[in-house]
DSSP file (Angstrom, degrees, kcal/mol; ACC not computed):
  #  RESIDUE AA STRUCTURE BP1 BP2  ACC     N-H-->O    O-->H-N    N-H-->O    O-->H-N    TCO  KAPPA ALPHA  PHI   PSI    X-CA   Y-CA   Z-CA
    1    1 A M              0   0    0      0, 0.0     2,-0.2     0, 0.0    29,-0.0   0.000 360.0 360.0 360.0 106.2  -17.1  -12.1   -6.7
    2    2 A M        -     0   0    0      4,-0.1     2,-0.3     2,-0.0    32,-0.0  -0.582 360.0-172.0 -85.8 142.2  -17.7  -14.7   -4.0
    3    3 A S    >   -     0   0    0     -2,-0.2     3,-1.5     1,-0.0    -1,-0.0  -0.752  41.9-100.2-122.6 175.0  -16.0  -18.1   -4.0
    4    4 A A  T 3  S+     0   0    0      1,-0.3    -2,-0.0    -2,-0.3    -1,-0.0   0.776 124.7  50.7 -67.8 -22.6  -16.5  -21.2   -2.0
    5    5 A L  T 3  S+     0   0    0      2,-0.1    -1,-0.3     0, 0.0     2,-0.1   0.347  80.7 129.4 -97.4   8.0  -13.4  -20.2    0.1
    6    6 A T    <   -     0   0    0     -3,-1.5     2,-0.4     1,-0.0    -4,-0.1  -0.397  46.6-148.9 -65.2 136.8  -14.7  -16.6    0.8
    7    7 A K        -     0   0    0     -2,-0.1     2,-0.3     2,-0.0    -2,-0.1  -0.872   5.5-135.3-110.3 142.2  -14.5  -15.6    4.4
    8    8 A R        +     0   0    0     -2,-0.4     2,-0.3     2,-0.0     0, 0.0  -0.752  31.0 159.1-100.8 140.5  -16.9  -13.3    6.1
    9    9 A T        -     0   0    0     -2,-0.3     2,-0.5     2,-0.0    -2,-0.0  -0.955  36.4-115.4-150.0 167.4  -15.8  -10.5    8.5
   10   10 A I        -     0   0    0     -2,-0.3     2,-0.4     2,-0.0    -2,-0.0  -0.940  27.5-174.5-111.3 131.1  -17.1   -7.2    9.9
   11   11 A I        -     0   0    0     -2,-0.5     2,-0.6     2,-0.0    -2,-0.0  -0.991  15.2-145.0-124.0 132.0  -15.4   -4.0    9.1
   12   12 A Y        -     0   0    0     -2,-0.4     2,-0.3     6,-0.0    -2,-0.0  -0.869  19.6-170.1 -98.7 120.3  -16.4   -0.7   10.6
   13   13 A F        -     0   0    0     -2,-0.6    -2,-0.0     2,-0.0     0, 0.0  -0.784  30.7-105.3-106.9 150.0  -16.0    2.3    8.2
   14   14 A E     >  -     0   0    0     -2,-0.3     4,-2.6     1,-0.1     3,-0.4  -0.490  41.1-112.0 -61.6 142.4  -16.3    5.9    9.0
   15   15 A P  H  > S+     0   0    0      0, 0.0     4,-2.4     0, 0.0     5,-0.2   0.858 117.0  51.3 -48.6 -43.0  -19.7    7.2    7.7
   16   16 A K  H  > S+     0   0    0      1,-0.2     4,-2.1     2,-0.2     5,-0.1   0.900 111.0  48.0 -66.3 -40.9  -18.0    9.3    5.0
   17   17 A I  H  > S+     0   0    0     -3,-0.4     4,-2.5     2,-0.2    -1,-0.2   0.915 111.1  51.0 -63.0 -43.1  -15.9    6.4    3.7
   18   18 A H  H  X S+     0   0    0     -4,-2.6     4,-2.3     1,-0.2    -2,-0.2   0.900 108.8  50.9 -64.9 -37.4  -18.9    4.1    3.7
   19   19 A N  H  X S+     0   0    0     -4,-2.4     4,-2.3    -5,-0.2    -1,-0.2   0.905 110.1  49.7 -62.5 -42.2  -20.9    6.6    1.7
   20   20 A I  H  X S+     0   0    0     -4,-2.1     4,-2.6     1,-0.2    -2,-0.2   0.904 110.8  50.3 -63.0 -40.8  -18.1    6.9   -0.8
   21   21 A L  H  X S+     0   0    0     -4,-2.5     4,-2.3     1,-0.2    -2,-0.2   0.887 108.8  51.2 -69.2 -35.9  -17.9    3.2   -1.1
   22   22 A K  H  X S+     0   0    0     -4,-2.3     4,-2.3     2,-0.2    -1,-0.2   0.922 112.2  46.8 -64.2 -41.4  -21.7    2.9   -1.7
   23   23 A V  H  X S+     0   0    0     -4,-2.3     4,-2.6     1,-0.2    -2,-0.2   0.943 113.8  47.7 -62.9 -45.5  -21.5    5.5   -4.5
   24   24 A K  H  X S+     0   0    0     -4,-2.6     4,-2.1     1,-0.2     6,-0.2   0.869 109.8  54.1 -60.1 -38.2  -18.6    3.8   -6.1
   25   25 A S  H  X>S+     0   0    0     -4,-2.3     5,-1.5     1,-0.2     4,-0.9   0.913 111.7  43.5 -64.9 -44.2  -20.3    0.5   -5.8
   26   26 A L  H  <5S+     0   0    0     -4,-2.3    -2,-0.2     1,-0.2    -1,-0.2   0.886 113.2  51.7 -69.0 -36.7  -23.3    1.8   -7.6
   27   27 A E  H  <5S+     0   0    0     -4,-2.6    -2,-0.2     1,-0.2    -1,-0.2   0.861 120.0  34.0 -66.2 -34.6  -21.3    3.6  -10.3
   28   28 A T  H  <5S-     0   0    0     -4,-2.1    -1,-0.2     2,-0.2    -2,-0.2   0.444 101.2-126.2-103.4   0.0  -19.2    0.5  -11.1
   29   29 A S  T  <5S+     0   0    0     -4,-0.9     2,-0.3     1,-0.2    -3,-0.2   0.890  71.0 124.0  56.1  40.8  -21.9   -2.2  -10.5
   30   30 A R      < -     0   0    0     -5,-1.5    -1,-0.2    -6,-0.2    -2,-0.2  -0.934  64.8-106.3-128.3 151.4  -19.5   -3.9   -8.1
   31   31 A S     >  -     0   0    0     -2,-0.3     4,-2.2     1,-0.1     5,-0.2  -0.354  25.0-117.6 -76.1 157.7  -20.0   -4.9   -4.5
   32   32 A I  H  > S+     0   0    0      1,-0.2     4,-2.7     2,-0.2     5,-0.2   0.904 118.1  56.9 -59.6 -39.0  -18.4   -3.0   -1.6
   33   33 A S  H  > S+     0   0    0      1,-0.2     4,-2.7     2,-0.2    -1,-0.2   0.899 105.8  48.9 -58.5 -42.4  -16.6   -6.3   -0.8
   34   34 A D  H  > S+     0   0    0      2,-0.2     4,-2.5     1,-0.2    -1,-0.2   0.935 112.0  48.8 -61.8 -45.3  -15.1   -6.4   -4.3
   35   35 A L  H  X S+     0   0    0     -4,-2.2     4,-2.0     1,-0.2    -2,-0.2   0.907 114.7  45.0 -60.8 -43.6  -13.9   -2.8   -4.0
   36   36 A V  H  X S+     0   0    0     -4,-2.7     4,-2.3     2,-0.2    -1,-0.2   0.894 112.7  50.5 -68.5 -41.4  -12.4   -3.4   -0.6
   37   37 A N  H  X S+     0   0    0     -4,-2.7     4,-2.6    -5,-0.2    -2,-0.2   0.910 110.7  49.6 -63.4 -42.7  -10.8   -6.7   -1.7
   38   38 A E  H  X S+     0   0    0     -4,-2.5     4,-2.4     2,-0.2    -2,-0.2   0.916 111.7  49.1 -62.6 -44.5   -9.2   -5.0   -4.7
   39   39 A A  H  X S+     0   0    0     -4,-2.0     4,-2.1    -5,-0.2    -1,-0.2   0.900 112.0  47.8 -61.8 -42.4   -7.9   -2.1   -2.5
   40   40 A I  H  X S+     0   0    0     -4,-2.3     4,-2.5     2,-0.2    -2,-0.2   0.913 110.7  50.6 -68.0 -43.6   -6.4   -4.5   -0.1
   41   41 A L  H  X S+     0   0    0     -4,-2.6     4,-2.4     2,-0.2    -2,-0.2   0.906 109.2  53.5 -56.8 -43.8   -4.7   -6.6   -2.8
   42   42 A H  H  X S+     0   0    0     -4,-2.4     4,-1.9     1,-0.2    -2,-0.2   0.935 110.1  46.4 -57.1 -49.5   -3.3   -3.4   -4.3
   43   43 A E  H  X S+     0   0    0     -4,-2.1     4,-2.2     1,-0.2    -1,-0.2   0.903 111.9  50.1 -61.6 -41.7   -1.8   -2.5   -0.9
   44   44 A L  H  X S+     0   0    0     -4,-2.5     4,-2.1     1,-0.2    -1,-0.2   0.854 107.8  54.4 -66.5 -34.6   -0.3   -6.0   -0.4
   45   45 A A  H  X S+     0   0    0     -4,-2.4     4,-2.0     2,-0.2    -1,-0.2   0.894 107.7  50.3 -63.7 -39.6    1.2   -5.9   -3.9
   46   46 A E  H  X S+     0   0    0     -4,-1.9     4,-2.4     1,-0.2    -2,-0.2   0.913 109.0  51.4 -62.6 -45.0    2.9   -2.6   -3.0
   47   47 A D  H  X S+     0   0    0     -4,-2.2     4,-2.4     1,-0.2    -1,-0.2   0.908 108.9  51.0 -60.4 -40.8    4.3   -4.2    0.2
   48   48 A A  H  X S+     0   0    0     -4,-2.1     4,-2.2     1,-0.2    -1,-0.2   0.893 108.7  51.3 -62.1 -41.3    5.6   -7.1   -1.8
   49   49 A E  H  X S+     0   0    0     -4,-2.0     4,-2.1     1,-0.2    -1,-0.2   0.908 111.0  48.9 -64.2 -41.9    7.3   -4.8   -4.2
   50   50 A D  H  X S+     0   0    0     -4,-2.4     4,-2.3     2,-0.2    -2,-0.2   0.903 110.4  49.7 -63.1 -42.4    8.9   -3.0   -1.3
   51   51 A L  H  X S+     0   0    0     -4,-2.4     4,-2.3     1,-0.2    -1,-0.2   0.890 110.2  51.4 -64.9 -38.7   10.1   -6.2    0.3
   52   52 A K  H  X S+     0   0    0     -4,-2.2     4,-2.3     2,-0.2    -1,-0.2   0.918 108.8  50.4 -65.3 -41.9   11.6   -7.3   -3.0
   53   53 A A  H  X S+     0   0    0     -4,-2.1     4,-1.6     2,-0.2    -2,-0.2   0.921 110.5  50.8 -62.6 -42.4   13.5   -3.9   -3.3
   54   54 A F  H  < S+     0   0    0     -4,-2.3     4,-0.3     1,-0.2    -2,-0.2   0.911 110.3  48.7 -61.5 -41.8   14.8   -4.4    0.3
   55   55 A E  H >< S+     0   0    0     -4,-2.3     3,-1.0     1,-0.2     4,-0.3   0.896 110.0  51.7 -63.4 -41.0   16.0   -7.9   -0.6
   56   56 A E  H 3< S+     0   0    0     -4,-2.3     3,-0.3     1,-0.2    -1,-0.2   0.799 116.5  40.5 -65.8 -30.2   17.8   -6.7   -3.8
   57   57 A R  T >< S+     0   0    0     -4,-1.6     3,-1.6    -5,-0.2    -1,-0.2   0.309  82.8 108.9-102.7   9.9   19.6   -4.0   -1.9
   58   58 A Y  T <  S+     0   0    0     -3,-1.0    -1,-0.2    -4,-0.3    -2,-0.1   0.840  79.7  45.8 -58.3 -38.1   20.4   -6.1    1.2
   59   59 A N  T 3  S+     0   0    0     -4,-0.3    -1,-0.3    -3,-0.3    -2,-0.1   0.458  85.5 114.3 -90.4   1.5   24.2   -6.4    0.6
   60   60 A E  S <  S-     0   0    0     -3,-1.6     2,-0.0     1,-0.1    -3,-0.0  -0.477  77.6-104.3 -70.1 144.5   24.6   -2.7   -0.3
   61   61 A P        -     0   0    0      0, 0.0     2,-0.3     0, 0.0    -1,-0.1  -0.383  34.8-129.0 -69.5 146.8   26.8   -0.8    2.2
   62   62 A S        -     0   0    0     -3,-0.1     2,-0.4    -2,-0.0    -3,-0.0  -0.656  15.0-153.0 -94.0 153.5   24.9    1.5    4.6
   63   63 A V        -     0   0    0     -2,-0.3     0, 0.0     3,-0.0     0, 0.0  -0.989  17.7-122.4-128.0 131.3   25.7    5.1    5.2
   64   64 A S     >  -     0   0    0     -2,-0.4     4,-2.1     1,-0.1     5,-0.1  -0.282  24.8-116.3 -67.2 158.4   24.9    7.0    8.4
   65   65 A F  H  > S+     0   0    0      2,-0.2     4,-2.4     1,-0.2     5,-0.2   0.898 116.8  53.2 -62.7 -42.2   22.8   10.1    8.1
   66   66 A E  H  > S+     0   0    0      1,-0.2     4,-2.6     2,-0.2    -1,-0.2   0.931 110.3  46.9 -59.1 -48.4   25.8   12.2    9.4
   67   67 A D  H  > S+     0   0    0      1,-0.2     4,-2.4     2,-0.2    -1,-0.2   0.875 110.9  52.7 -64.0 -37.3   28.1   10.8    6.6
   68   68 A L  H  X S+     0   0    0     -4,-2.1     4,-2.3     2,-0.2    -1,-0.2   0.937 110.5  46.8 -65.2 -44.4   25.4   11.4    4.0
   69   69 A V  H  X S+     0   0    0     -4,-2.4     4,-2.3     2,-0.2    -2,-0.2   0.906 112.0  51.0 -62.6 -44.3   25.0   15.0    5.0
   70   70 A K  H  X S+     0   0    0     -4,-2.6     4,-2.8     1,-0.2    -1,-0.2   0.913 110.7  49.3 -60.3 -42.6   28.8   15.5    5.0
   71   71 A G  H  X S+     0   0    0     -4,-2.4     4,-2.0     2,-0.2    -2,-0.2   0.900 110.5  49.5 -63.2 -43.0   29.0   14.0    1.5
   72   72 A L  H  <>S+     0   0    0     -4,-2.3     5,-2.8     2,-0.2     6,-0.9   0.892 112.9  47.7 -62.3 -40.6   26.2   16.3    0.2
   73   73 A K  H ><5S+     0   0    0     -4,-2.3     3,-1.8     3,-0.2    -2,-0.2   0.923 110.1  51.9 -66.3 -45.7   27.9   19.3    1.7
   74   74 A A  H 3<5S+     0   0    0     -4,-2.8    -1,-0.2     1,-0.3    -2,-0.2   0.857 110.8  48.6 -60.3 -34.5   31.3   18.3    0.3
   75   75 A D  T 3<5S-     0   0    0     -4,-2.0    -1,-0.3    -5,-0.2    -2,-0.2   0.400 115.0-118.5 -85.0   3.3   29.7   18.0   -3.2
   76   76 A G  T < 5S+     0   0    0     -3,-1.8    -3,-0.2    -5,-0.1    -2,-0.1   0.692  78.6 124.9  69.6  19.5   28.0   21.3   -2.8
   77   77 A K      <       0   0    0     -5,-2.8    -4,-0.2    -6,-0.2    -5,-0.1   0.716 360.0 360.0 -85.7 -20.6   24.6   19.9   -3.0
   78   78 A I              0   0    0     -6,-0.9    -5,-0.2    -9,-0.1    -1,-0.1   0.321 360.0 360.0-138.0 360.0   23.5   21.4    0.2
């Protein structure tokens, strides 16, 4: 779905990925651009969720790896 603000760029795909995109495009009646844009938006949304989780846990105390292992051993979990 093109808009007046759409920007054009060149992306090089491995042949196998390009073939998969062409087939998916035909099967879904959507352009390769639409498929790639959707995939990128999905990835960016996941990044935003990760950043939000980091912000929510910012003030939590940190535990060193060594202390974590000691605690797990003390609790009989490893």
